[in-house]
C-alpha positions, 0 to 999 in steps of 0.5 A, spaced: 157 774 312 163 772 317 169 768 314 170 761 316 175 760 321 181 756 320 182 750 325 185 750 332 192 748 330 193 747 337 189 741 337 192 737 331 194 730 332 200 732 327 202 738 332 210 738 333 211 732 328 216 733 322 211 736 317 215 733 311 212 726 313 205 729 310 209 731 303 212 725 301 213 723 294 211 716 295 216 713 290 220 709 295 218 704 301 220 709 306 216 715 303 210 710 303 211 708 310 211 715 312 205 717 308 201 711 312 204 714 318 201 721 316 194 718 314 194 714 320 195 720 324 190 724 321 185 719 322 185 720 330 185 727 329 180 731 333 180 737 327 181 733 321 174 735 318 176 742 319 183 741 316 180 738 310 175 744 309 181 749 310 185 745 305 179 745 300 178 752 301 185 754 300 185 749 293 179 751 290 180 752 283 186 749 283 188 742 279 191 736 281 198 739 280 197 745 284 195 740 290 200 738 295 201 733 301 196 730 305 191 734 309 185 733 313 186 725 312 186 725 304 192 725 299 192 731 294 189 726 289 183 724 293 182 732 295 182 733 287 177 728 286 173 731 292 173 738 289 170 735 282 165 731 286 163 737 290 163 741 283 158 736 280 153 736 286 153 744 286 151 744 278 146 739 279 143 742 285 143 749 281 140 745 275 134 742 279 
């Protein structure tokens, strides 16, 4: 089986932007504004899904505390919940 290919980063909406915008803590109003900007940028990105799937592969088996930043238009908490939902669906499919 051929391993999945990563995103074509040259097409990323965030290309050339300050990467720190995607890794704010959200504790200050400025951080929250940067987070909203990053999420809005992801919304219009043509490789958002590929970016998200890349993050999900990299973070597989990791808990909430081992996920960082915004990737593929989702926060670390949203990706943590998505991973849990996918595991639950896989278990249900295996049991059927």
